[in-house]
PAROBA-344739 format. One record per atom (N, C-alpha, C, CB): residue in three letters; x, y, z. Coordinates in steps of 0.2 Angstrom, whole numbers, padded with zeros to 4 digits, always signed. Glycine has a CB too. Example, Ala and Ser with C-alpha at 12.3 -4.5 7.8 and 13.67 -1.06 7.14 Angstrom:
REM PAROBA-344739
ALA+0066-0028+0039;ALA+0062-0022+0039;ALA+0066-0016+0039;ALA+0057-0022+0045;SER+0064-0011+0035;SER+0068-0005+0036;SER+0064+0000+0039;SER+0070-0003+0029;
This chain:
REM PAROBA-344739
MET+0006-0007-0001;MET+0002+0000-0002;MET+0004+0008+0000;MET-0004-0001+0003;ASN+0010+0006+0005;ASN+0014+0014+0006;ASN+0018+0016-0002;ASN+0023+0014+0013;ARG+0020+0009-0007;ARG+0020+0012-0013;ARG+0014+0013-0017;ARG+0023+0008-0017;MET+0009+0011-0018;MET+0004+0012-0020;MET+0002+0018-0017;MET+0000+0006-0018;ARG+0005+0022-0014;ARG+0003+0031-0013;ARG+0008+0033-0014;ARG+0000+0035-0006;ASP+0017+0032-0013;ASP+0019+0034-0015;ASP+0019+0036-0022;ASP+0022+0032-0014;PHE+0017+0032-0027;PHE+0017+0034-0034;PHE+0009+0037-0033;PHE+0020+0028-0039;ILE+0005+0036-0032;ILE+0001+0045-0031;ILE+0002+0049-0028;ILE-0005+0047-0030;ARG+0005+0051-0025;ARG+0011+0058-0024;ARG+0014+0058-0031;ARG+0018+0058-0017;GLU+0021+0054-0033;GLU+0024+0053-0036;GLU+0018+0057-0044;GLU+0027+0045-0035;LYS+0018+0052-0046;LYS+0016+0054-0056;LYS+0005+0051-0052;LYS+0023+0044-0069;LYS+0002+0057-0051;LYS-0007+0054-0051;LYS-0008+0053-0059;LYS-0013+0061-0049;PRO-0013+0046-0057;PRO-0013+0043-0064;PRO-0020+0053-0067;PRO-0018+0032-0065;VAL-0018+0050-0073;VAL-0021+0053-0079;VAL-0026+0058-0082;VAL-0022+0050-0081;MET-0032+0062-0076;MET-0040+0063-0078;MET-0040+0068-0076;MET-0045+0059-0076;SER-0044+0070-0085;SER-0045+0079-0083;SER-0050+0080-0075;SER-0050+0084-0093;PRO-0053+0088-0076;PRO-0056+0092-0071;PRO-0063+0087-0074;PRO-0055+0101-0072;VAL-0067+0084-0073;VAL-0075+0085-0075;VAL-0076+0095-0078;VAL-0082+0082-0064;ASP-0073+0098-0078;ASP-0079+0102-0079;ASP-0072+0104-0089;ASP-0083+0112-0070;LYS-0066+0101-0089;LYS-0064+0104-0094;LYS-0064+0098-0100;LYS-0058+0108-0093;GLY-0066+0093-0096;GLY-0072+0087-0100;GLY-0064+0085-0108;GLY-0083+0093-0105;ILE-0072+0083-0112;ILE-0069+0083-0120;ILE-0067+0088-0124;ILE-0074+0080-0123;GLU-0066+0086-0129;GLU-0067+0093-0134;GLU-0072+0090-0138;GLU-0061+0097-0140;PRO-0079+0091-0137;PRO-0084+0091-0140;PRO-0082+0092-0149;PRO-0089+0096-0137;VAL-0083+0088-0154;VAL-0084+0088-0160;VAL-0088+0090-0163;VAL-0084+0084-0162;SER-0089+0093-0170;SER-0091+0099-0170;SER-0098+0098-0171;SER-0086+0103-0174;ASN-0098+0092-0174;ASN-0105+0092-0176;ASN-0110+0091-0171;ASN-0106+0089-0180;GLU-0108+0094-0162;GLU-0110+0090-0157;GLU-0115+0093-0157;GLU-0107+0090-0151;THR-0123+0094-0152;THR-0128+0096-0149;THR-0126+0099-0144;THR-0133+0092-0147;PRO-0129+0104-0142;PRO-0126+0108-0136;PRO-0132+0104-0130;PRO-0127+0118-0137;GLU-0139+0099-0131;GLU-0138+0091-0128;GLU-0136+0089-0126;GLU-0139+0088-0129;LYS-0130+0085-0132;LYS-0125+0080-0130;LYS-0119+0082-0129;LYS-0124+0075-0135;ARG-0117+0087-0127;ARG-0111+0088-0122;ARG-0115+0088-0115;ARG-0107+0095-0122;VAL-0122+0089-0114;VAL-0121+0092-0105;VAL-0122+0084-0104;VAL-0129+0100-0101;LEU-0124+0081-0107;LEU-0126+0074-0104;LEU-0121+0070-0109;LEU-0134+0073-0105;HIS-0116+0071-0113;HIS-0110+0072-0112;HIS-0107+0071-0104;HIS-0109+0078-0114;LYS-0107+0078-0101;LYS-0103+0079-0095;LYS-0107+0077-0092;LYS-0101+0085-0092;GLU-0112+0077-0090;GLU-0116+0071-0084;GLU-0112+0065-0083;GLU-0123+0067-0085;MET-0113+0063-0089;MET-0111+0054-0089;MET-0103+0052-0084;MET-0110+0051-0097;GLN-0099+0061-0089;GLN-0093+0063-0084;GLN-0094+0060-0077;GLN-0093+0071-0083;ARG-0097+0068-0074;ARG-0096+0069-0069;ARG-0102+0062-0066;ARG-0099+0078-0067;GLU-0104+0056-0069;GLU-0108+0050-0064;GLU-0101+0045-0063;GLU-0115+0045-0069;ILE-0096+0043-0071;ILE-0091+0039-0070;ILE-0085+0045-0063;ILE-0087+0037-0080;TYR-0085+0050-0062;TYR-0082+0053-0059;TYR-0082+0051-0051;TYR-0084+0058-0061;ARG-0088+0051-0050;ARG-0093+0051-0047;ARG-0093+0045-0039;ARG-0099+0050-0054;GLN-0095+0039-0045;GLN-0095+0029-0042;GLN-0087+0029-0043;GLN-0101+0021-0050;LEU-0080+0034-0046;LEU-0078+0032-0044;LEU-0073+0034-0039;LEU-0077+0029-0048;GLU-0075+0038-0038;GLU-0073+0043-0028;GLU-0077+0037-0024;GLU-0078+0054-0026;GLN-0081+0031-0027;GLN-0081+0029-0019;GLN-0081+0022-0017;GLN-0086+0032-0015;LEU-0074+0022-0022;LEU-0074+0014-0024;LEU-0066+0013-0019;LEU-0073+0012-0035;PRO-0065+0008-0015;PRO-0061+0006-0012;PRO-0053+0011-0015;PRO-0063-0004-0013;GLU-0046+0013-0011;GLU-0042+0016-0014;GLU-0039+0009-0020;GLU-0038+0019-0009;SER-0037+0002-0017;SER-0032-0001-0024;SER-0039+0000-0028;SER-0027-0011-0024;TYR-0043-0003-0030;TYR-0049-0002-0033;TYR-0046+0002-0040;TYR-0054+0001-0028;ARG-0046+0009-0033;ARG-0050+0015-0040;ARG-0044+0015-0044;ARG-0053+0027-0037;LEU-0038+0012-0040;LEU-0030+0016-0045;LEU-0030+0010-0049;LEU-0021+0017-0040;VAL-0030+0004-0048;VAL-0030-0002-0054;VAL-0032+0002-0058;VAL-0034-0008-0053;LEU-0041+0004-0057;LEU-0043+0006-0064;LEU-0043+0013-0068;LEU-0049+0003-0066;LEU-0039+0018-0064;LEU-0035+0023-0067;LEU-0031+0019-0073;LEU-0030+0026-0062;LEU-0025+0018-0068;LEU-0019+0016-0071;LEU-0020+0012-0078;LEU-0015+0012-0067;LYS-0025+0008-0078;LYS-0026+0001-0082;LYS-0029+0006-0090;LYS-0034-0006-0078;TYR-0036+0011-0085;TYR-0039+0014-0094;TYR-0038+0022-0095;TYR-0049+0012-0096;THR-0037+0024-0089;THR-0032+0033-0092;THR-0025+0032-0096;THR-0029+0037-0083;ASN-0021+0027-0090;ASN-0014+0025-0091;ASN-0011+0021-0097;ASN-0012+0021-0085;GLU-0018+0016-0099;GLU-0016+0012-0102;GLU-0008+0009-0102;GLU-0018+0013-0106;LEU-0011+0005-0095;LEU-0004+0001-0093;LEU-0009-0006-0092;LEU+0001+0005-0084;SER+0000-0012-0095;SER-0002-0020-0093;SER-0002-0021-0085;SER+0003-0026-0097;TYR-0006-0027-0083;TYR-0006-0028-0078;TYR+0000-0027-0075;TYR-0009-0033-0079;GLU+0003-0033-0079;GLU+0012-0032-0077;GLU+0016-0025-0075;GLU+0016-0033-0084;GLU+0012-0019-0078;GLU+0017-0014-0076;GLU+0011-0011-0070;GLU+0020-0007-0082;ILE+0004-0011-0070;ILE-0001-0010-0065;ILE+0004-0011-0059;ILE-0008-0016-0065;ALA+0005-0021-0061;ALA+0007-0026-0052;ALA+0015-0022-0050;ALA+0011-0040-0054;ASP+0020-0020-0056;ASP+0027-0017-0052;ASP+0021-0010-0050;ASP+0037-0016-0059;ILE+0021-0006-0052;ILE+0020+0001-0048;ILE+0016-0001-0038;ILE+0011+0008-0055;THR+0013-0004-0040;THR+0006-0003-0035;THR+0010-0011-0029;THR-0005-0004-0042;GLY+0015-0015-0030;GLY+0016-0019-0027;GLY+0014-0025-0027;GLY+0015-0018-0024;MET+0007-0025-0027;MET+0003-0030-0031;MET+0003-0037-0035;MET+0002-0026-0034;SER+0000-0044-0036;SER+0004-0048-0040;SER+0000-0047-0043;SER+0008-0054-0040;SER+0001-0049-0053;SER-0004-0049-0056;SER-0008-0052-0054;SER-0004-0049-0060;THR-0011-0057-0053;THR-0017-0060-0052;THR-0024-0054-0049;THR-0016-0066-0047;LYS-0017-0055-0039;LYS-0021-0046-0038;LYS-0022-0041-0043;LYS-0017-0042-0033;VAL-0021-0039-0049;VAL-0022-0032-0051;VAL-0028-0035-0055;VAL-0016-0028-0056;ARG-0030-0042-0058;ARG-0032-0043-0061;ARG-0039-0045-0057;ARG-0028-0045-0064;ASN-0040-0046-0053;ASN-0044-0047-0047;ASN-0046-0041-0044;ASN-0040-0050-0043;ALA-0043-0034-0041;ALA-0045-0030-0039;ALA-0049-0022-0047;ALA-0039-0030-0035;LEU-0046-0024-0053;LEU-0048-0022-0057;LEU-0056-0027-0059;LEU-0043-0022-0063;TYR-0058-0034-0058;TYR-0062-0035-0057;TYR-0068-0035-0053;TYR-0061-0039-0058;ARG-0065-0033-0048;ARG-0071-0031-0041;ARG-0071-0024-0041;ARG-0069-0033-0034;GLY-0069-0019-0048;GLY-0069-0012-0047;GLY-0075-0011-0051;GLY-0063-0007-0050;LYS-0073-0014-0056;LYS-0077-0017-0062;LYS-0083-0018-0061;LYS-0075-0023-0063;LYS-0085-0026-0057;LYS-0091-0027-0054;LYS-0095-0020-0048;LYS-0090-0034-0050;ARG-0092-0018-0045;ARG-0094-0014-0036;ARG-0096-0005-0045;ARG-0080-0011-0025;
């Protein structure tokens, strides 16, 4: 757990603020942009409710696109524990 916290302090997973969001495509309507922002807010809210170990593994996998082995090296978990944390985090 300490290696995980050190990693978070040194290099936080890439996660842009909800307000910035993703640049809308030119043909996107204002309604679609609002719905997209609402969906982003809900995703971030759900992520914040997860235990730290699940949240970190999910963010490393899906925002930084790291492999199980890379996540295991960063967190100090085994590859099997990383897979389990991803499964359990997505299940919640």
